[in-house]
N, C-alpha and C positions, 0 to 999 in steps of 0.2 A: 372109126373111120378104117378104111381096110388098109393092109399094109401090101408094097408092092413085092413080087419075086425077085426083082432083080437085086440083090441087097448087095454087090459086092463093086460096083463101080465109085472111083473117088473123083469130086465133083471141086471145082474150083470155088474159091469162097466169094462169090458175086452176091450182089442183094437183090435180085428180081424177087418179086411178092406177088400174091393175090391182090387184085386191085377190083373194086366195085364198077370200075368207067368201062371194063369189056369182060364180062363174066363168063367163063367159058369152063364148064363140067368136064374133067376127065376120066371119074371113076364109073366102076358099073353102078347100074340102077336097078338092076333084078338079078336075082340066083334062080334057083330053083322052083318050080310052080310049088304053091304055098299051099297048104292043106287045107281042106273045105272049114275047118274050125278058124284057123287063122284068117283065113279071106272074109269069114263072116265077121270077125271082129274089125277088121278094118273098114267093113262095110258098117256095121254098128256103132262101133264104141269110139273110132278115131273122129268122126265128124264132130263129136262131142268135145275133143279135146284139141284139136288142131288148129294152128296158129297161120294166118295167112298175110302176105306182105300186100298184096295187092289191094288198094283203096286207104290203107294207113296214110294218114295226115303227116307224119314226121314227129318228131319229137314224143312218141307215145312212151307210156310209162307201161312197163310190163306187168307191173303189178294189175293192172286192169284185165289181163288176161283171164287171171284167176278169180273166183267167187267162193268165199270171200276173200277180201286181199290181203295176202300174205306180210308177212314181218319183214320178209327180205326174197330176191329173187337169185338163183343161180341159173348159169347157163353152162349146158356140155354140147360140145361140137363136134359132130359126128359119134354118135354115139353108140355105134357098133349095134351090139345084139341088146342095149339098154339096163344089162344085169348092175353096173354102177349107177346109173341114175335111179332106177327103181330103188337100191337099196339105201341110198341119200335120201330119197322122198319120203322113205318109208320111215326113216331114225327123224327125220325133221319135219312132221306134220303141220307146223304151223309157216314154215318156208315153201315159196315155189320153186318148181324145178322145170325149165324150159330145155328143152333138147331138140338139136337138127341132126338131121339125117336122111340124105337122099336115097340109101339102100332098102328098096321096097322090103325087103326080107326082114332086115335092121328093125326096120321101122313097125312091122308086125310082130316082133318080138318082144318089143317094148310097148306095145298094146295087150299083149298077152299078159306081162308083168302088170298093169294097171289096172286091168280087169281080174286077174285072179287076188291081187293083194287089195282091190278097192282104194286105191289111190286117188285122192280127190286134187293132189297138188301137183300135176303132172301135166303140161302141156308138149305138145309134139309140132314143129316146123318142119314138113318134110320136102324139103325144098333146100338150095344150095344156101348157107346161113349168110353168106354176104350180101345177097337180096334182102334180109330182114334187118341187119343192122344198123345201116345207114338210117333206119325207120324208126328208131328205138333215141328216147331222152339221155343226155349226160348222166352220169353215175346209177347206170340202172341196175347191175348185179354187183351182187357181194363177192360171189366166186364164179370164175370160170374155167369149164375141165377142155382140154384138147388132150385125149387118151391116145395114144398109139397110132396117128395119122399116118396116112399113105407117105414114106420118106421120100417118094420120087428121088433114087439117089444117082442117078445119070446126071451130068452137068447140064446137057441140053433140057431137060426137065426140072432145073432147078426152081423155074419161075413159078412152077405148081404146088410149091410145097407153101403151108398156109402161113407159117410165119416169115415175115418180114417187114421191114421199117413201115410200110402204109397201114399194115393190118395190126402192127403193134399199137400205133396211133391210134386206132379205131379201138382197141379194145382197153386202152388207157383212157379213152373218153368215156366208154361204157362201164367201168369198174367203179365203183367208191373209192373214197380215200381208204387206204391201206387194205383197199381190198386185194383178193388172191388171184394169182392166174397159173393155174396147175397144168404141167405138161409131163407125159410119160411117154416113153419109148423106149423099143429094145434095139434100135438101130443108131449103128455108132456116128452114123452120118448125119443123123436129123439130130440127134443130142449137139453134136458140135456144132451144127447150124443153129439150134435154138441158144447155144451160149455164146455164140458169136453175136448174136442181134440183140438178143433179151437183156442181159445183165447191162449192155452198152447203152440201151436206151435210156433216155434222161427220164423217164417217167416210170420205169420198173429197177427193184433191185432185187437181186436174188438172196433168199433167205438162209442159206445154206452155211452150216458152222464148220464142219467135217462131213468125211466122206461117208457115214451111215446116215446122213441127212438126205442124200441122193439115192442111197441104195437100198433102202427100206420105202415100200410104199406107206404113206400117211396111215395115221391109225384109223382114223374115220374114213376109211376109203375100204373099198372091195377089188377084190381082182377081177378082172374082165377074162373073157374067152382068149381074148389076143394075148393078155400075161400069162393066160396057163399054157398057150401054146408056146408062146417064147420060151418059160422056164424048161417046157417038155423038149424042146428042140436044143435046149443048151445054150439060150441067149439070157442072159442077167438085164431085165429092164431097169432104166434110169427113172428117177423121180425128182423132177424140177418144180420148186415153189418160187415162183416171184410175188412181191407184193408193189401195189401201185402207189406211188409218191403221191403224199399228201398235196394239194391243190394249194395253191397260196391265196390267201384271205385277200 
């Protein structure tokens, strides 16, 4: 997901959050014109790996998006240029990887990765993920990734941040017991916002035992373009992993 250019406002710690009741998307949907090759891949490859929310009956098992059905399904929300999702899919061919992204150029980038690496375990939802999540069954995902989301640092834009009480309820519903919710950000306001809401949510536990647990990228992950850009500009990303509290039997 894209990052905001205004990175210096200090918000009040209120708790508005994204809700499926009145979805409005504020980010960019398209950048520079696509090259002919990427446009062609959108037309020929994307239709075969695209997931749509329209017409889904509710309580859908995302394993059914894949053939053959994977051993587990992981979700990346706002996959940017897709390098993280593609690398995870290549390293875990028996698992399914569902990515959501509204930015057309990012979708085209991931489709290129899928095509060039012949990845069979990737599916793409190229609309706002909030349209899809309510249609899926409980305990759908082993891991959910939210890497470098737009921090919306101004106080008046805080309600646009993805993380918040209502969305955390939904993510907890969708994660399996002991499933992981991974968040990365180079923006101190968003890190503070995440730590204000997520560890205090009754269904999430922060797994960190010491500073190195949030200063270093998880060993099974790869650097995204946003992480590389942040480091080049002198900002140290923070990596936060939360575990879904087991359901009561």
